[in-house]
C-alpha positions as CSV (number, residue, x, y, z in Angstrom):
1,X,50.5,-46.6,1.4
2,X,47.1,-47.4,3.0
3,X,47.3,-44.3,5.1
4,X,48.0,-42.1,2.0
5,X,45.1,-43.7,0.2
6,X,42.8,-42.8,3.2
7,X,44.0,-39.2,3.1
8,X,43.4,-38.9,-0.6
9,X,39.9,-40.5,-0.3
10,X,39.0,-38.1,2.6
11,X,40.2,-35.1,0.5
12,X,38.0,-36.2,-2.5
13,X,35.0,-36.7,-0.1
14,X,35.4,-33.1,1.2
15,X,35.6,-31.7,-2.3
16,X,32.5,-33.6,-3.3
17,X,30.5,-32.3,-0.3
18,X,31.7,-28.8,-0.9
19,X,30.6,-29.0,-4.5
20,X,27.2,-30.2,-3.5
21,X,26.8,-27.5,-0.9
22,X,27.8,-24.8,-3.4
23,X,25.4,-26.3,-6.0
24,X,22.5,-26.2,-3.6
25,X,23.4,-22.6,-2.5
26,X,23.5,-21.6,-6.2
27,X,20.1,-23.2,-6.8
28,X,18.6,-21.4,-3.8
29,X,20.1,-18.1,-5.0
30,X,18.6,-18.6,-8.5
31,X,15.2,-19.5,-7.1
32,X,15.1,-16.4,-4.9
33,X,16.2,-14.3,-7.8
34,X,13.4,-15.7,-10.0
35,X,10.9,-15.1,-7.2
36,X,12.0,-11.5,-6.8
37,X,11.9,-10.8,-10.5
38,X,8.4,-12.2,-10.6
39,X,7.5,-9.9,-7.8
40,X,8.9,-7.0,-9.7
41,X,6.9,-8.0,-12.8
42,X,3.7,-8.1,-10.8
43,X,4.3,-4.6,-9.4
44,X,5.0,-3.3,-12.9
45,X,1.7,-4.7,-14.1
46,X,0.0,-2.9,-11.2
47,X,1.6,0.4,-12.2
48,X,0.7,-0.1,-15.8
49,X,-2.9,-0.8,-14.9
50,X,-2.9,2.3,-12.7
51,X,-1.6,4.5,-15.5
52,X,-4.1,3.1,-18.0
53,X,-7.0,3.7,-15.6
54,X,-5.8,7.2,-14.8
55,X,-5.8,8.0,-18.6
56,X,-9.3,6.7,-18.9
57,X,-10.6,8.5,-15.9
58,X,-8.8,11.8,-16.2
59,X,-11.4,13.7,-18.3
60,X,-14.2,12.6,-15.9
61,X,-12.1,13.3,-12.8
62,X,-11.4,16.8,-14.0
63,X,-15.1,17.4,-14.4
64,X,-15.7,16.2,-10.8
65,X,-12.8,18.3,-9.5
66,X,-14.3,21.4,-11.0
67,X,-17.4,20.9,-8.8
68,X,-15.6,20.0,-5.6
69,X,-12.3,22.0,-5.7
70,X,-12.3,25.7,-5.2
71,X,-9.7,26.9,-7.7
72,X,-8.4,25.9,-11.1
73,X,-4.8,26.0,-9.8
74,X,-5.7,23.4,-7.2
75,X,-7.3,21.2,-9.9
76,X,-4.2,21.3,-12.1
77,X,-2.0,20.7,-9.1
78,X,-3.9,17.5,-8.2
79,X,-3.7,16.1,-11.7
80,X,0.0,17.0,-12.0
81,X,0.8,15.3,-8.7
82,X,-1.1,12.2,-9.7
83,X,1.0,11.8,-12.9
84,X,4.3,12.6,-11.1
85,X,3.7,10.1,-8.4
86,X,3.0,7.3,-10.9
87,X,6.1,8.2,-12.8
88,X,8.1,8.2,-9.5
89,X,6.8,4.7,-8.8
90,X,7.9,3.6,-12.3
91,X,11.4,5.0,-11.7
92,X,11.7,3.2,-8.4
93,X,10.7,-0.1,-10.0
94,X,13.3,0.4,-12.7
95,X,15.9,1.0,-10.0
96,X,14.9,-2.1,-8.1
97,X,15.2,-4.2,-11.3
98,X,18.9,-3.1,-11.5
99,X,19.4,-3.8,-7.8
100,X,17.9,-7.3,-8.2
101,X,21.0,-8.3,-10.3
102,X,23.1,-7.8,-7.1
103,X,20.6,-9.2,-4.7
104,X,22.8,-11.5,-2.5
105,X,22.9,-9.7,0.8
106,X,20.4,-7.0,-0.2
107,X,17.5,-9.3,-1.1
108,X,15.6,-8.4,2.1
109,X,16.0,-4.7,1.5
110,X,14.7,-5.0,-2.1
111,X,11.7,-7.1,-0.9
112,X,10.8,-4.4,1.7
113,X,11.0,-1.7,-0.9
114,X,8.7,-3.6,-3.2
115,X,6.2,-4.0,-0.4
116,X,6.3,-0.2,0.3
117,X,5.7,0.5,-3.4
118,X,2.8,-1.9,-3.6
119,X,1.2,-0.3,-0.6
120,X,1.5,3.1,-2.1
121,X,-0.1,1.9,-5.4
122,X,-3.0,0.3,-3.4
123,X,-3.5,3.5,-1.4
124,X,-3.5,5.7,-4.5
125,X,-5.7,3.4,-6.5
126,X,-8.3,3.3,-3.7
127,X,-8.4,7.1,-3.5
128,X,-8.6,7.5,-7.2
129,X,-11.4,4.9,-7.4
130,X,-13.3,6.7,-4.7
131,X,-13.1,10.0,-6.5
132,X,-14.2,8.4,-9.8
133,X,-17.2,6.9,-8.0
134,X,-18.1,10.1,-6.4
135,X,-18.1,12.0,-9.7
136,X,-21.6,10.6,-10.4
137,X,-24.5,12.4,-8.7
138,X,-25.0,16.1,-8.9
139,X,-24.5,18.6,-6.1
140,X,-27.9,19.2,-4.5
141,X,-29.3,22.6,-3.6
142,X,-28.0,24.0,-0.3
143,X,-30.0,23.0,2.7
144,X,-29.8,24.1,6.3
145,X,-27.0,22.8,8.5
146,X,-24.4,20.4,7.1
147,X,-26.4,18.6,4.4
148,X,-25.4,15.5,2.4
149,X,-24.3,17.5,-0.6
150,X,-22.0,19.8,1.4
151,X,-20.6,16.8,3.3
152,X,-19.8,15.1,0.0
153,X,-18.1,18.3,-1.4
154,X,-15.9,18.7,1.7
155,X,-15.1,15.0,1.6
156,X,-13.9,15.2,-2.0
157,X,-11.8,18.3,-1.2
158,X,-10.1,16.6,1.7
159,X,-9.4,13.5,-0.4
160,X,-7.8,15.8,-3.0
161,X,-5.6,17.2,-0.2
162,X,-4.5,13.7,0.7
163,X,-3.6,12.9,-2.9
164,X,-1.7,16.1,-3.2
165,X,0.3,15.1,-0.1
166,X,-1.1,18.0,1.9
167,X,-1.7,15.8,4.9
168,X,-2.3,18.4,7.5
169,X,-5.1,20.1,5.4
170,X,-6.6,16.6,4.8
171,X,-6.5,15.8,8.5
172,X,-8.3,18.9,9.3
173,X,-10.9,18.3,6.6
174,X,-11.7,14.8,7.6
175,X,-11.7,15.6,11.3
176,X,-14.1,18.5,10.7
177,X,-16.4,16.1,8.8
178,X,-16.4,13.5,11.6
179,X,-17.1,16.1,14.3
180,X,-19.9,17.6,12.2
181,X,-21.7,14.3,11.5
182,X,-20.3,10.9,12.5
183,X,-23.4,9.2,11.1
184,X,-23.1,10.3,7.5
185,X,-22.7,7.6,4.9
186,X,-19.2,8.8,4.2
187,X,-18.1,9.0,7.9
188,X,-16.4,5.6,7.8
189,X,-14.4,6.6,4.8
190,X,-13.5,9.9,6.5
191,X,-12.2,7.9,9.5
192,X,-10.2,5.6,7.2
193,X,-8.5,8.4,5.2
194,X,-7.8,10.3,8.4
195,X,-5.8,7.3,9.6
196,X,-4.1,7.1,6.2
197,X,-3.0,10.7,6.6
198,X,-1.2,9.8,9.8
199,X,0.2,6.7,8.3
200,X,1.6,8.7,5.3
201,X,3.2,11.1,7.8
202,X,4.8,8.1,9.4
203,X,3.0,8.8,12.7
204,X,2.3,5.1,13.0
205,X,1.2,5.1,16.6
206,X,-1.5,7.7,15.9
207,X,-2.4,5.8,12.7
208,X,-3.0,2.6,14.6
209,X,-5.5,4.4,16.9
210,X,-7.3,5.9,14.0
211,X,-7.5,2.7,12.0
212,X,-9.0,0.9,14.9
213,X,-11.8,3.4,15.0
214,X,-12.9,2.3,11.5
215,X,-14.3,-0.9,13.0
216,X,-16.8,1.2,15.0
217,X,-18.8,1.8,11.8
218,X,-21.2,-1.1,11.2
219,X,-21.3,-2.2,7.5
220,X,-18.2,-0.3,6.6
221,X,-16.4,-1.4,3.4
222,X,-13.1,-0.2,4.8
223,X,-12.6,-2.9,7.4
224,X,-10.2,-5.1,5.5
225,X,-8.3,-2.0,4.3
226,X,-7.9,-0.9,7.9
227,X,-7.0,-4.4,9.1
228,X,-4.1,-4.6,6.5
229,X,-2.8,-1.2,7.5
230,X,-2.8,-2.1,11.2
231,X,-0.4,-4.9,10.4
232,X,1.8,-2.7,8.2
233,X,1.8,0.1,10.8
234,X,3.0,-2.3,13.6
235,X,5.6,-3.7,11.2
236,X,6.9,-0.2,10.5
237,X,7.1,0.4,14.3
238,X,9.1,-2.8,14.7
239,X,6.4,-4.5,16.7
240,X,6.7,-7.7,14.7
241,X,4.6,-9.9,16.9
242,X,1.7,-7.4,16.9
243,X,2.1,-7.1,13.1
244,X,1.8,-10.9,12.7
245,X,-1.3,-10.9,14.9
246,X,-3.0,-8.3,12.7
247,X,-2.1,-10.0,9.5
248,X,-3.4,-13.3,10.9
249,X,-6.7,-11.5,11.8
250,X,-7.1,-10.4,8.2
251,X,-6.6,-14.0,7.1
252,X,-9.1,-15.3,9.6
253,X,-11.8,-12.7,9.4
254,X,-11.5,-11.5,5.7
255,X,-10.8,-14.6,3.6
256,X,-12.5,-13.0,0.6
257,X,-10.5,-9.8,0.8
258,X,-8.4,-8.6,-2.1
259,X,-5.7,-8.1,0.6
260,X,-5.8,-11.8,1.7
261,X,-2.8,-12.9,-0.4
262,X,-0.8,-9.8,0.7
263,X,-1.5,-10.6,4.4
264,X,-0.4,-14.3,3.9
265,X,2.8,-13.2,2.1
266,X,3.6,-10.6,4.8
267,X,3.0,-13.1,7.6
268,X,5.1,-15.8,5.9
269,X,7.9,-13.3,5.4
270,X,7.8,-12.1,9.1
271,X,7.7,-15.8,10.3
272,X,10.9,-16.5,8.3
273,X,12.9,-13.6,9.8
């Protein structure tokens, strides 16, 4: 009788522990699901903001394009691609929201897709912002050699190629500018976008080399951008330790950067894997 009682007690104890484990697992699952849904909401806010800014800037951007892009067909092409890429990002987010409902074993894959989308939004936003800032200031009269106005015009044209995903043309444009005058005020930007072209082509090894060159320009405002992309490039190559080092450098050297939270989040995620 005593032996039977012990067996029954042991069985009840096992059931209780199993229930507790299942309950804890369920709580962790719900917590991760809420975190992922919050991440999706933040990305959607970024996309909505980008679409809103694009609608506000479009008339002024078109005016700038007419001064810097050679043909109307190319102007229309750039604008169409801008809108298509934003719509594509929205569609990807909608798809991810559906995937989040079945996130158990695929949560890491969904997280990585969200990071990629956020990076594309940041890159596009930066390039659009640069073009909107460059719209102010008229094209000066032609001067001998490669003057500032001509440099600016070719820079805008190359940036348009980048936004139009014509990366080879953009690479040639930025490389020509750098070889013509590496001391121009826009030279550091040329170097950064040259690196972005290789990154977008998934030539991550070459991109790393080009991003490093950005730091050769004293006073550049692209240093934290380049630092973030170094971490992302190494991560894409599977060099996790190098990626962690680059993200840590951004945290250490650029505490006021807009990319500081992204670097901390990426470093935390890599440290958990």
